[in-house]
N, C-alpha and C positions, 0 to 999 in steps of 0.2 A: 318608659318603654313604648317599643311600636308595637302593636297588636293587629292582629286580622281575624276577625270572624269570618267563616266560610260555612254557608247555608244553602244547598240545592235543591231545598224543597221544591216543588211544583209551583208554575207561576200564581196559580189561582187558590195555594194552599197559605193558610196562616194560623199557625194554633200557639200551644203554651211554648214549645221548642222556640219557634221564632219572636214569641214576646219574650222570652227569656234572654235570648240574643242581643235583641234590640235595647231592652233595659241595662244588662250588663255593658254593652258597650257606651252607653249614654252615661253610665255611671263612671267608668274606668276614664271618659274622656273627660268629665267633670274634676276626676283627680288629676288632671294633669298628662296623663298620658296622650298618645298619637293612636288613634282608634279607627279602623277602617270595617266595613262588615260588606262582605262580598256575597253575592247571590245571582240570580237570573235574570236577563234584562227583562223588565218591564213585569216585574213580580211584585205582589203585594208585600213581602216581605223587604224588597227595596223601598217600595211608595213608605210602607209605614217608618222604616229607620230614618228616609228624606224626612219626614213628617215630625220626628220626636230629636231631628237636630243632628244626627247622627252620618259622618262621610259615609259613601258608599262606592263599590266597584263592582263593575259587572264579571261575574265569572260563569260562564253555562255548562256546568258540569252536567254530564246527561247518562255518564256511565263508568264503572269502576274502571277502567282501562280508558283514558284518554291522553293520549301523548300531548297533542298539542297545547291541552289545558297545562297539563304539568309544566311543561317547559315555560308556558305563558306565567304560571304563578311563581316559579323557580327565579324565572328575571324580574317579578315582581318583588319577589322577596329579597332578593341581592341588592336593586334599585333601593326599595326603602329601609331597608337592613332591621327587617322584620324579627322581632326578638320572641314573639309567641303566635302561633296558628292556633284557632280553639276551632275545631270542625265539629258539625251536628252530626251530617249523616255518613253510613259506614263508606260511600263511595265517596265523600269528601275526605276522608280520611285517606282512602288508598290512591287519589288522585294528587292530591294538596301535600300528605303526607310523604310522598313518594319526591313530591319537588324540594320539600325540606331535605330532606334525607340527600337531594343531590347538590343543595345550596350547601347544607352541613352547619350552618350557625343558629336555624331558628327551630326553637322547642315547639313540638306537637301536641295538643291535647285533644281529646274527644271529649266533648259534652254528651252524656247520656241523660235525657230527660224521663226515659224508660229504657228497659232491660232491651237493647238492642242485638246480643250477639247471643246465641246459643253455644254450648258446649263443643262446637264442632272445630275440625283444623283450619278450617280457612279464616274465623276470627281470630283465632291464636296466634296464627301467622301474621295477620294484617297487624294486629293489637301488638304484639310484641315488636315485629317488626319498625314498624313506622310512627308508632305510638310512643310519648314518654309520661302519660299519665291521663286517666280519664276523670273527669268531673261527673260527678251525679248529683243528685238532689234528694235520696233517700237511702236510709242503710238498708232498706231490704234488697236495694239493688247492689248495694257493695256487699251484701252477704250472699248474694245469689253468685257474683263473680268469685267470691272467694271461694266458694266451692268448686269452682273450676280449677282450681290449682295452680292457674296461670301465671299470676303476680305476687310480686312483694306485699307485703300489709300494706305500706302508703301509696301504693300505685293508682289506687281509687282513692278520690278523695270525695267525702260529702260536703257539699256547699248546699244550705236548703236555699229554697226560692226567697225571693223579698217582692213585696208590693210597695208602691206607694198609695197610701189612702187618700182618695182626693177631698178635697173640701168643697161643702155646699152643693153637694149632688140633690136636686130635685127628685122625688120617687115620682116613677112614672103611675099616671093614674089609672091603675084598674078598671074602678069601677065604673068608668064611661062606657066601656065595653062589656065589662062583666059585672053588673049591677048585685048586691047581694052574693058574689062570689068568692070563694077563700082561692088564692092562686100559688101555685105550687108551681115554681120556675127552674129551668134547667137550660144549659148553654153548652154546646159543642158542636164539632163537628159532625154531621150526620152519616155515620159512619157505622160499622158493625163493633168497632173499639167501645164505642159510647154506650152501647146495650140499650139503645132506644126502643129497640122492638120489647124488650122486658119491661120498660117502662109503661109502654102501651097497655101491656097484659095489667100492670099492677092500676090503670086507670079504668079500663076496663071491667078489673075485679070491684073497685072502689065505687064504680055508676052503679052497678046492679046493689047497692046499698043506700046512697047516697046521690042527691044531684045538687048539693053547693059547691063540688070542686072542679076549678079548671086547672088543667095541666098544660103551662105555656114555653113552649122550646126556643131557643134562638139558637142559629145555625145555620150553615148549608152543606154539601159534599152529597157523593154518589149516592147514599140511599136516600135522597127527597123523595122520590116518587112513590118508591118502595114502602116507605114508611108512611105517606100520606094515604095510600090505598090500606095497608092494615089499619089507619083510624077508621076512614071510612066504612072498609067491611065489618069493624068492630060498632058502628055507630056513633061513635064518640066526635062527629065534626063538630059538637057544640063545645065539647069538654077537652078537647085537646088540640091547641092549636099553635101550627108554627110560624115565625115570623121572619124566618128569613135570618141573613147575616147581621147583625147589630154592632157596629165599631167600639160603641160606647155601650156595656149592659149593666154599668152603675145603677141607672134611674131605674133598670128593670129589678134589681136587684134589691134595691132601697123600697120598690113598691110592692113586692111580692110578700106572701105569709111565710114560705118557707123554701128552702132552695134542695134541691137532690140533685144527687150524680147516681148514675146508675150504670158507671162502665165495667167493663171485665176485664180491661187492664188499664194501668195509668205508670207514670212516676211520681211527679209530686204534684197534683191537681192545683194549677193555680186559682181556677176557678171557685176552688173552694175556700182560697184565703180571702179572694173578692167578695164572695158572698158575708163571712165572719165580719169584714171589715167595715158590712154595711148593716151589721148588729142582725144576721139572717141567722136562725138555727138550720143545721143541714141532716139529711138525712143521705147517707152515703154507701155504696159498696164496700166489703172490705178488700180493696186493691191496693197497690204497691202503695206506699207513701200516706194512704190515708188514715192510719195510726198514728203516724208521726204528726201530721198536720191537726186532728180533732182527739178531742177525749170522748169517748165512749159515754152518754148518759150525762154529759156537763155540756158540752158544746152543740149536740147534738145525736143522733142513735148511726152506728152503723151497723149495718145488715148484710148476709152473703150474696154473694153476686148471682146471679140469674134465679132469684127467689122471688117471684112477685108476691107471694103471700106473704113473706116476712117484711119485704117492702112496705106492703099496703098496711100492715100489721103495727109497723114503728110510723107511718105516716099518721093514722089515727090515732096513735099514743100521744102525737105531741098537737096535730093541727086545731083541736076542739079545746084547747088548754092555754089561754093568752097569757098566763103567769109563765107557763112553762116556756113558750116560745120565746118572752121576753129574756127568761134566765140564761139560755142556751144562746141566744143572741150575745148578751151581753157578757159572756165567758168567752164566746167566741172573738170576739171583737176586741179583749184584753189579750187571749192567745196571741193572736196576730200582732199587737204593738208590742208584746215582750219579746218574741221570736221570731219575725218574719217580714221583718222592714225591708225596704231596700237598702238604706245605707249600712245595716249588719249585714246584706248579701255580698254589696260591693266590697266592702271592707275586708269580708273572707275570702273574695277572691280576689283582691288587690292582693292581699298577703300571699297566698299560694302561688300566685304569677312569679311574684317577687324573689320566693324563695327557689323555684325552679330554673328562673332566666338568670338569677344573679345580678338582676337590673333592680336600679334605685327606685322606690317608690317616692310619693311626693313630698316626702320630709327628706329624702337623700341618703335614706338607708340602702343597703343593698344586704343581700344574703349568697353566698356561692352556692351549688348543687350539691 
């Protein structure tokens, strides 16, 4: 198959959706398909795609209506006989989906790593007219869309995220900077979605009772200054630390004692899988996809969002018990190995694309629409 991924997220933004697209593109290319990932010029997405060996193309989509980009993409589809487009954002769907309709021979899929449409007419029109299906990573999102009553049962396909567990990860030595401390680690964009304001409240509450915990957060984003100000005002300068952006968080995950996710909403958070792959227990808020990833009380603890007291209590129920930390970490690792591997994700995705497009897979098998 000839497959084009399109992702017009901001040049300096890079998160789980971008990581998924690059991993999916690389995996499908390794299966013998012709795969290209398009994004904005000089974007992090393109740089990481190139570093992963994925072929790239520049498409500078900035708005929902972009006639020049629509014509450019339509010409690209015809010139390269593209079978499938997989779009990231709603504006990608509107611009590239229209291009596909002009060309007339390309199947269009929207990839929703989180709930990207509300029950509103504009989304209904876009998704019914310009899209042939939605790929999501969580049954909670599929169920939410089902309640809208817009689509047939098979329009939304759940394909769980997958990861490649790296070998020989050297654990980061937190003891050099924080001797005698227990390290609670988190990572994500410094945005409202990730709930770090509430995680700071958790740290503040625990700091009133004990002095042996340090919260470490990797990430960058629009709330950087506001979050650091909140930390300073709470007097947590020594126990809530920001590392900035880390391209490879596996050493930090392996070196910490506990991973936490404080998000207000998610799709299927890759970072939880990455933590479990490093045999770390997880405390996470009860948001989309988390209960499909974790088993509450076995791989970690699931708590309500925006509830610092419950979050702190869950941390304290784990952090002082090495046997429980180890058991949760072991169970999480086994769960990732069983259900969330990269080969399983790529195989499921390839099978779905073959079924939709009628194009052959690596073994020459095809399926008509």
